C-alpha positions in Angstrom: 0.0 0.0 0.0 1.3 3.5 -1.0 2.1 6.0 1.6 -0.8 8.2 0.6 -3.3 5.5 0.6 -2.2 4.2 4.0 -2.5 7.9 5.4 -5.9 8.4 3.8 -7.0 5.0 5.8 -5.5 6.2 9.0 -7.6 9.4 8.7 -10.7 7.4 7.9 -10.2 5.2 11.0 -9.6 8.4 13.2 -12.7 9.9 11.6 -14.7 6.8 12.8 -13.0 6.2 16.0 -11.4 9.2 17.3 -8.3 7.6 18.1 -5.9 4.9 16.9 -2.9 3.1 18.3 0.2 2.2 16.2 -0.5 -1.5 16.9 -3.9 -1.1 15.3 -2.3 0.5 12.0 0.3 -2.4 12.0 -2.5 -5.0 12.2 -4.9 -3.3 9.7 -2.5 -1.9 7.2 0.3 -4.8 7.5 3.1 -2.2 8.1 6.0 -2.1 10.4 5.8 0.2 13.5 8.2 2.3 12.2 6.3 3.0 9.1 3.3 3.6 11.1 4.8 6.0 13.5 6.3 7.9 10.3 2.8 8.3 8.8 1.5 9.5 12.0 4.3 12.2 12.4 3.6 13.2 9.0 -0.1 13.6 9.5 0.5 15.4 12.6 2.9 17.8 10.9 0.2 18.8 8.7 -2.2 19.2 11.6 -4.4 16.4 10.6 -4.1 14.7 14.0 -2.7 14.9 17.4 0.1 12.5 18.4 -0.1 10.6 21.7 2.1 8.2 23.2 1.7 5.2 21.1 -0.7 6.3 18.8 -2.9 9.5 17.8 -6.1 11.1 18.4 -8.3 13.1 16.0 -7.4 16.8 15.5 -9.1 19.2 13.3 -6.3 21.4 12.7 -5.7 22.6 16.0 -9.1 23.7 16.8 -12.6 22.2 17.6 -14.9 22.0 14.6 -18.3 23.7 15.2 -21.1 21.2 17.0 -22.6 20.5 13.7 -19.3 18.8 12.7 -18.8 16.9 15.9 -22.3 15.6 16.4 -21.9 13.4 13.2 -25.8 13.2 12.7 -26.8 10.9 9.8 -23.5 9.7 9.3 -24.5 6.7 7.4 -26.5 8.6 4.9 -23.8 11.2 4.5 -21.3 8.5 3.7 -23.8 7.2 1.0 -24.2 10.4 -0.6 -20.6 11.2 -0.6 -19.7 7.9 -2.1 -22.0 8.5 -5.1 -21.1 12.2 -5.5 -17.3 11.6 -5.4 -17.9 8.6 -8.1 -19.2 11.3 -10.4 -15.6 13.1 -10.4 -13.2 12.2 -13.2 -9.4 12.8 -13.5 -8.6 16.4 -14.4 -11.8 18.0 -13.3 -12.0 21.1 -11.3 -14.5 20.5 -8.4 -16.2 23.0 -6.0 -17.0 22.0 -2.5 -19.0 24.4 -0.3 -18.8 24.1 3.5 -21.2 21.7 5.3 -21.0 18.1 6.9 -22.0 16.4 3.7 -19.5 18.2 1.7 -16.9 17.2 4.1 -17.9 13.7 3.7 -17.4 14.1 -0.2 -14.0 15.5 0.3 -13.0 12.5 2.5 -14.3 10.2 -0.2 -12.2 12.1 -3.0 -9.2 11.9 -0.9 -9.5 8.0 -0.9 -10.1 7.7 -4.5 -7.1 5.3 -5.5 -7.9 5.5 -9.3 -7.3 9.3 -8.9 -3.8 8.9 -7.5 -1.0 9.3 -10.0 2.1 7.6 -9.4 4.3 10.3 -10.9 2.8 12.5 -8.1 1.2 15.0 -10.6 -2.1 16.3 -9.4 -5.0 14.4 -10.9 -7.9 16.9 -10.1 -8.5 20.2 -8.4 -10.7 21.2 -5.6 -12.0 24.8 -5.0 -13.6 25.4 -1.7 -14.4 28.1 0.8 -14.3 25.7 3.8 -11.1 25.6 5.7 -11.6 22.2 7.4 -12.1 20.8 3.8 -9.0 22.5 2.6 -7.1 21.0 5.4 -8.5 17.5 5.0 -7.2 17.5 1.6 -3.6 19.1 2.1 -2.2 15.8 2.7 -3.2 14.5 -0.6 -0.5 15.6 -2.8 -2.5 14.4 -6.1 -5.0 16.9 -5.2 -4.6 20.8 -6.0 -6.3 22.7 -3.5 -7.6 26.4 -4.2 -9.1 28.3 -1.0 -11.1 31.2 -2.0 -9.9 33.4 0.9 -12.6 35.9 2.6 -14.0 36.4 5.9 -14.1 33.4 8.2 -17.6 32.3 9.7 -16.7 31.0 12.9 -19.9 28.9 13.1 -19.2 26.9 10.0 -15.6 27.6 8.9 -16.7 29.0 5.7 -14.9 31.9 4.0 -17.6 34.3 2.9 -17.7 38.0 1.7 -16.2 39.9 -1.3 -13.0 38.4 -1.4 -14.4 34.9 -1.6 -16.7 36.0 -4.3 -14.1 37.7 -6.2 -12.0 34.5 -6.4 -14.9 32.4 -7.4 -15.6 34.7 -10.2 -12.2 34.0 -11.5 -12.5 30.2 -11.9 -14.5 27.8 -13.9 -15.8 24.5 -12.3 -16.5 21.3 -14.1 -18.6 20.3 -11.0 -19.7 21.6 -7.9 -21.3 20.1 -4.6 -23.1 22.6 -2.5 -24.4 21.6 0.9 -27.8 22.9 2.2 -29.7 23.0 5.4 -33.3 22.7 4.2 -35.1 22.0 1.0 -38.8 22.4 0.2 -40.4 22.1 -3.1 -42.1 25.5 -2.8 -39.4 27.5 -1.7 -36.3 25.6 -2.8 -32.8 25.1 -1.3 -31.9 27.0 1.9 -29.0 27.6 4.3 -28.6 29.3 7.7 -26.4 32.2 6.6 -27.2 35.0 4.0 -23.6 35.3 3.0 -23.1 31.6 2.8 -26.0 31.5 0.4 -24.5 34.0 -1.7 -21.2 31.9 -2.2 -23.2 28.9 -2.8 -25.1 30.5 -5.6 -22.0 31.8 -7.2 -20.2 28.3 -7.0 -23.3 27.0 -8.7 -23.3 29.5 -11.4 -19.7 29.0 -12.0 -19.9 25.3 -12.5 -21.0 23.2 -15.7 -22.9 20.6 -13.6 -24.1 21.3 -9.8 -25.4 19.4 -7.5 -27.1 20.0 -4.0 -26.2 17.7 -1.4 -28.3 16.8 1.9 -29.3 13.8 3.8 -33.0 13.3 3.8 -33.9 14.9 7.3 -33.2 18.2 5.8 -36.0 17.8 3.2 -39.4 19.2 4.1 -37.6 21.8 6.0 -36.1 25.3 5.4 -33.4 27.4 6.9 -33.0 31.3 6.7 -31.6 32.2 3.3 -32.7 30.9 0.1 -30.5 29.9 -2.9 -31.4 30.3 -6.5 -33.6 27.4 -7.2 -33.2 27.1 -11.0 -29.2 27.0 -11.5 -28.4 23.6 -10.3 -28.9 20.3 -12.0 -30.0 17.7 -9.2 -30.2 16.9 -5.7 -28.2 14.2 -4.4 -29.9 12.7 -1.0 -30.1 9.2 0.7 -32.8 6.5 0.5 -34.6 7.9 3.4 -36.6 10.4 1.3 -40.1 9.3 0.9 -41.8 8.5 -2.5 -44.1 11.6 -1.8 -41.3 13.9 -1.2 -39.2 12.9 -4.3 -42.4 13.2 -6.5 -43.1 16.9 -4.9 -39.5 17.9 -5.8 -39.4 16.5 -9.2 -42.9 18.0 -9.9 -41.4 21.3 -8.8 -38.5 20.9 -11.2 -35.8 19.5 -8.9 -34.4 16.2 -10.2 -33.4 13.8 -7.4 -30.6 11.1 -7.3 -30.9 8.7 -4.6 -27.8 7.5 -3.1 -28.3 3.6 -2.2 -27.4 2.7 1.5 -24.0 1.6 2.2 -22.7 -0.4 5.0 -19.8 1.5 6.7 -16.9 -1.1 7.4 -15.5 -1.3 10.9 
């Protein structure tokens, strides 16, 4: 197993369990203790985990993520959505990722796509994001070119917003964008909790050739504070918890729905 694959697996295990021991890495990955320690040291140097005696604990770039990232609500559903969304990305694409827990799950899946790893070390695709936690999570993946928009940090979501973020997005063209939302109703459209994030999300959608809203089915039938432009995106990607009635209502309102099949998260 290559170094990047090992480190992606370690980060996945940390995301799932919160901590890991060197012995567990040796057992799961079939590497020597020295290799396991070097991988942990490398990830710690990138601020992607915190070293402990004999292992590591999960770290989010020397800060605690907002509560919505810590709760891990609907983790299985978001994992399913992320796997499907990541499968749409092809080599050499430029991909936009907004902030949010589902977008973060997509970033994790993209970083683990072994078919996108180039042996020569060349970057194989680009991620443009306004979320600092997503940028940090992808920093260790040397095959991913990461562009961060800049802007003013929203401490509730770790998303960069405002005119500087908008100016950066205006200068790029995206092949595909995945935009997280906090609510979706057929008669209102997609909504998020912050009006500045809504503006950035709208712009990311407009700069993309294809764009997808991403949210777990618990958000459907609810609305948040700020509305997005409802006609600009291509489809919604959600999980199989959406009811037939909700799907029909959304599609009747002109919102195509893609359902991610349930997946079993390996332990």
